[in-house]
C-alpha positions in Angstrom: -101.8 51.0 -71.4 -101.8 50.8 -67.5 -102.2 54.5 -67.1 -100.2 57.6 -67.3 -96.6 57.9 -66.9 -95.5 59.4 -63.4 -95.4 63.2 -63.9 -93.1 64.8 -61.4 -93.6 68.7 -61.1 -89.7 69.0 -60.5 -87.0 70.2 -62.8 -84.8 67.4 -64.5 -87.1 64.6 -63.4 -88.5 63.4 -66.6 -89.3 60.0 -67.9 -86.9 58.4 -70.6 -88.0 59.3 -74.1 -88.5 55.8 -75.1 -91.2 55.7 -72.1 -93.0 58.5 -73.5 -93.0 57.0 -77.1 -94.3 53.5 -75.8 -96.9 55.1 -73.7 -98.4 57.6 -76.1 -97.6 56.6 -79.9 -101.0 55.0 -80.1 -102.9 57.8 -78.5 -101.1 60.6 -80.7 -101.9 58.2 -83.8 -105.4 58.2 -82.8 -105.8 61.8 -82.2 -104.0 62.5 -85.6 -106.3 60.0 -87.3 -109.4 61.7 -86.0 -107.9 65.1 -87.1 -106.5 64.2 -90.6 -109.1 61.5 -91.8 -106.5 59.4 -93.4 -104.4 56.7 -91.9 -101.3 57.1 -94.2 -101.4 60.9 -93.4 -101.7 60.0 -89.6 -98.8 57.8 -89.7 -96.7 60.2 -91.5 -97.5 63.1 -88.9 -97.1 60.8 -85.9 -93.6 60.0 -86.9 -93.0 63.7 -87.6 -94.4 64.3 -84.1 -92.1 62.0 -82.2 -89.0 63.2 -84.4 -89.9 66.8 -83.3 -90.4 65.8 -79.8 -87.0 63.9 -79.7 -85.3 66.9 -81.0 -86.9 69.1 -78.4 -86.7 66.8 -75.6 -83.8 68.4 -73.9 -85.9 71.7 -73.6 -89.0 69.8 -72.3 -89.6 71.0 -68.6 -92.1 68.7 -66.9 -92.8 71.4 -64.3 -94.7 73.3 -66.9 -96.6 70.5 -68.7 -97.3 66.9 -68.3 -95.8 64.7 -70.8 -99.1 64.2 -72.5 -100.0 67.9 -72.8 -96.4 68.5 -74.3 -96.6 65.6 -77.0 -100.4 66.5 -77.9 -99.5 70.4 -78.2 -96.8 69.1 -80.7 -99.3 66.8 -82.4 -101.7 69.6 -82.8 -99.3 71.9 -84.3 -98.3 69.1 -86.7 -101.9 68.7 -87.6 -102.5 72.4 -88.1 -99.2 72.4 -90.4 -100.6 69.3 -92.3 -103.9 71.0 -92.9 -102.3 74.2 -94.2 -100.3 72.2 -96.7 -103.3 69.8 -97.7 -106.0 72.3 -97.7 -109.6 71.9 -96.1 -111.3 70.8 -99.0 -109.1 67.7 -99.7 -109.0 66.9 -96.1 -112.7 66.8 -95.8 -113.0 64.7 -99.1 -110.5 62.2 -97.4 -112.4 62.1 -94.3 -115.7 61.3 -95.9 -114.2 58.7 -98.2 -113.2 56.4 -94.9 -115.6 53.8 -94.3 -116.0 51.6 -91.0 -114.8 48.2 -90.7 -117.3 45.8 -92.2 -119.3 43.6 -89.9 -121.2 40.3 -90.5 -124.6 41.7 -91.1 -124.9 44.0 -94.1 -127.6 45.9 -92.7 -125.7 46.9 -89.8 -122.8 47.9 -92.1 -124.9 49.8 -94.4 -126.4 51.6 -91.3 -123.0 52.2 -89.5 -121.8 53.7 -93.0 -124.7 56.2 -93.2 -124.2 57.1 -89.6 -120.6 57.6 -90.0 -120.8 59.7 -92.9 -123.3 61.8 -91.4 -121.1 62.2 -88.4 -117.9 63.0 -90.3 -119.8 65.5 -92.4 -121.0 67.2 -89.2 -117.7 67.2 -87.7 -116.2 68.5 -90.9 -118.5 71.5 -90.7 -117.6 72.1 -87.0 -115.2 75.0 -86.4 -111.6 74.1 -86.1 -111.6 74.6 -82.4 -114.6 72.3 -81.8 -112.7 69.4 -84.0 -109.6 69.9 -82.0 -111.2 69.8 -78.4 -113.4 66.8 -79.4 -110.2 65.0 -80.8 -107.9 65.9 -78.0 -110.7 64.9 -75.3 -111.4 61.6 -77.0 -107.6 60.9 -77.1 -107.6 60.7 -73.5 -106.5 63.9 -72.3 -107.8 65.6 -69.1 -109.5 68.9 -69.4 -106.4 70.5 -67.8 -104.3 69.0 -70.5 -106.8 70.1 -73.2 -106.8 73.5 -71.9 -103.0 73.5 -71.9 -102.6 72.4 -75.5 -105.4 74.7 -76.7 -104.1 77.8 -74.8 -107.0 78.2 -72.4 -108.2 77.3 -68.8 -109.6 74.0 -67.7 -113.0 75.4 -67.4 -112.8 77.0 -70.8 -111.9 73.6 -72.2 -114.7 72.1 -70.5 -117.1 74.7 -71.8 -115.7 74.4 -75.3 -116.0 70.5 -75.4 -119.6 70.7 -74.2 -120.4 73.4 -76.8 -118.7 71.3 -79.4 -120.7 68.2 -78.4 -123.9 70.1 -78.5 -123.3 71.4 -81.9 -122.3 67.8 -83.2 -125.5 66.3 -81.6 -127.6 69.1 -83.2 -126.1 68.6 -86.7 -126.5 64.8 -86.6 -130.1 63.4 -86.6 -131.3 61.0 -84.1 -130.5 57.3 -84.8 -133.5 55.1 -84.7 -132.9 51.3 -84.0 
């Protein structure tokens, strides 16, 4: 990726949908993967996001939101819909079952798995808004875009993000080399 697509704050000037898809499909998938905990679920919901975006593209107004904020809002809503259908317990179990990719050294693999499990357990215990803000921010959205997706100001998004990270750090024990 060579950066964000051009953003024109004028009515009618928006990039072709194909360009949006190419630019954001991997980021949307990564965000959904972090929110859903399952690659197959993330793939399914990513396709749903782009189908919904395609259907709504005629109503998209770039003067009100950047393409990234618009797509991530659709992705966030799709993830929430998926969670409602799947149920929180099932989602947590799937996220905990995921294991990091193996490396050459079995000791490193074991340490990574332990740490990953601790982090995922800690993330699963975070309030929904904390999980969302971390996922959106780590998907490459600016704080302005995160605020737009979550329905709050840029400053509120920054505060929420820093509180979420603080809560996550407090929940995960220090790692010793």
